N, C-alpha and C positions, 0 to 999 in steps of 0.2 A: 503492501498500498504508500504507494509514494507520497509524500507529502512537499509541498511548495511553501517555504517561509516569507512572511512580507512583514511590514510593521506599519501599523495600525497609528491613527492620529486619536486619542481621544482625550476628555480635557483638556487638551493641550500638552499630551504626553503620549509618551510612545508607545504604543501597547504589543508585545509580541504576537502575531496569529500565524497559522500552518492552517492549509486548507488538505483536510483527510478526507477522501471517500466524499469529493465532490460538495464538502460542509466546513466554514470555519470555525477554529477554533482557536482561542484567544487566552495568554496567558494572564491566569490569578491574579498573581501578586502583581504584578504591572497594574490589572484593573484595581487593586486594593493602594497600590502605592498611590496613584493621581485620586485617586478618592478619599483618601486619609492623610494623604505627603506624610504618609508614616517612614522616620528612618530609618526602622526595618520591618518593611513588608512582608518578610518571613514568617517572621513572628508573631507578627499580625493577625498571618492568614493560620497561622498554626493555632492560637491564641481564639479565634473569631468559630474555626471548628468546635474547638471545645464546648464554646462557650454556649453556641448554638444547639449540640449535642444537650447538654447540661439544662439549658431553657424548654427547646422544643422538641427534645428526640428525634432529631434531626441529623443524617450524617448528610455533610454536605460533598463529604470526600467522594461518594457514592454517583453525584454528578459530573464528578472530574476523570480526565484520560491523562495518564503522565506519555507527554510524547516532547520528543527533543528541538530544542529551543536555542538558539544561539543568543551564547551570554558575551558578557562585556568584554570577556578575554577573549573572545572569537571562535572560541569552541561551543559545542552544542550537548547541553545536560538535558536529563530529564524533568519535566517540568509541568504542574500542574495546570493543566488545561478546562476548559469549558467551552460547550458551544456557546449560542446568542442565546439560547434558552437557558441555559446554565446561570450564564453567567447574569442576567439578571433575576435566576431565583438569588444567587450571592449579593447581587447590589440590595436588595431587598431588608438582607441580616445587618448592613453595615451602616452601624449607629452616627454617619457625620452628615454635615449640612450639604456637602459636595453631592451626595446621594440622593438628597432632601429632592431632586426635579427631577429624576429617572423615578423616581417611586414615586410622584405625581402621573407622572408620563403614566406610566403603567397602570396605577388605578383608573385615567381616565380613559384607557385603550380597554383596559376588565369591563367599565363601565358602558364604553360603548358598544360592545360583541354582546351584552346582557339585553342592549336594546335593541339589536340588529336581533335577534334569537326570537323578541317578542312583536318586531316589525321587520322583515328582514327586505323591507320597501329601504330600508333606511342604507342597508349595507350596498345598495345600487345606489343609493343617490352618495354615499359617498366616496364610491370606485369613481363614478363620474367626474365631479371636483377632484381625486387624483390624480386622475388623466388630463384633467383638463388644464390645473396644475402644472402638469411636467410639459405640458403643448403641447397636445393632442389638439386632432380637431372636433368639431361636434359630430361631423361625420364618421369620422373615423370609430369616438368614441360610440355611438351609435349601432356600426356593426361589430365591435368590437364583445358590446354588451349581447347583441343579438346571437355571437357565434359561442360566448359561453354559456348563454340559455341553452340552446342546442348541443352544448358539449352532454351539459348535465341530462338534458333527455337520452342523448346517445347513452352515457355511463349508465344509467340507471337499467337501460334497457338491458345492456349485457351483465348486470346484477340479479337481474328478473329471471336472467336465462341460464343462470348458474355460472357465472365466470365472475369470478371472487377475488383474485391473485391481483397483485398491482401488476406484477410483470405482465400476466394476459391484457392487460388495458394495454399495455406499452406497448405489446405486440401488435395488435390490432389498429392500435392508432399508428405503429408506422407504415402495415399494411395500406391504411386508405391514405396516409403522405402519400407512400410509394406509388398510389397506383394516380392517384390527384397530381403529384408535381414531379415525379421521376427520382425523389428523393424521400428518406427516412427524417423524421423529427432533428435526429443526432448529426444527418447529412448536409441538412437545412440550417441546421446553427452554423455548421463550419461554413458553408455556402456564403451566410453572409458576417461572417467571421464576428459568431457570438460563443461566450463560452456559456456561463451558470446564469446565463439570463431567460426571462422568458420567450419562447422562438414569436408567439403572435402578437406580443407587444411591440414587435420589431418588423410586423409583416404591413405591408401598404393595404389600403383599399381593396384591390381585387385581388392580391392573395385570403384575405380575411373572407372575400365571398366564397372563393374556391374551395377552403377549408369549410365552410359551413357547407356549400352543396355536398359536398364528400361525403360529411357526419349527418346529415338530417337525409340525403339517401341513403347513409346506412341505417338508417332508424328504421325507413320506409320499404326497406327491403328485409330486412330485420323482421318486422310485425309481420310485413302482407307474407313471409315466406314462413312466419311462425317457428322460426329459426331458436335451438337450442344446441347447449357446450358449445365448447371452445373452436371445433373444426369445424361445423357448420357457418360461426359467428367470421369466423377467420373467412370464409368465401364470401359470408358475403356483406365484409371490410372491403376486399377487394372488391366486390361488384359495386360497391358505393363509390368508391373511391375512384372509379374508373366512370363514373358517368360523370364525375369533374373533371377527370382528366381528357373526357374525347373536351367536356364542352371546353376545355380551355386551351387547348391543342389547336381549337375550332376558332377559336377569340384571337389565337397569334397568328394562325394563319391570315386569318381577314386583314387583322390591324396591323400585321408584319413588326411588331413589338413581342417580347416575352414577357409573362405575368409576372416569374420570378424574377427580382430582384436584388441585386446584392447589396442595396442601400438600406439601410436602416435607425432607427431613431438614436442611435448609438453616436451615430455619425455627427461631426459638427457641419455647420452651414454650408462651408467654404468647400470643405468633401463630398457633401451632397452636389456641389456645384461642377467638381472633378469629374463626377458618374454618370453626368450627363444624365 
């Protein structure tokens, strides 16, 4: 399992982090030092684990992993690391004024999630606002929202027909994408120069439309054929993706332009001009 080490900036201080199995893990000691200004963050962390264990009966060490991170002497040592969820849990146990903004933010996020459970429309409204803040157009946001709804219909249909494993969902999704665009999602991300980013957040409106067509067609075929099990669902996925693939090729032939574009929302405006 390869891990690429990087440095993050947190409250104006450097936090060592490492990418493990496509997930970021952060140095707990670095976070503790940033939020407490302790001159001995390792000892603070050790004492903190003991305190939390005695007061709450929670073993913070269970949410950590020992990963090798480079130290100030240039050598790598086993270091307590936690993923994003774990770091937030640890921050909640730090009695420091610097940790308070994070605690308030976590409380706000938790409150918003409870609101969304009671009124799912709020989640959709917040999603639209987030995309708008990132610079997406209203038309793009509308298509992205519709695509999410169609995707949910598809996964529910698979679930109702005996598809339970996430791995199977990924395989079926890849078949739709391959038939629709000639690329699996992982190949598509590479084509666009993406890494861990969400592929559909970096599709243009036409790409989103053909993604929706492939998945909506798969839903219809699955229902009308009363598909059951993985093998038959795979055939339906290929057939649904093929509907979008044929439509895409027809448009490309008549318009003289490819639907799939390397351009994405990560690129700077000047880069987009260079891409034409």
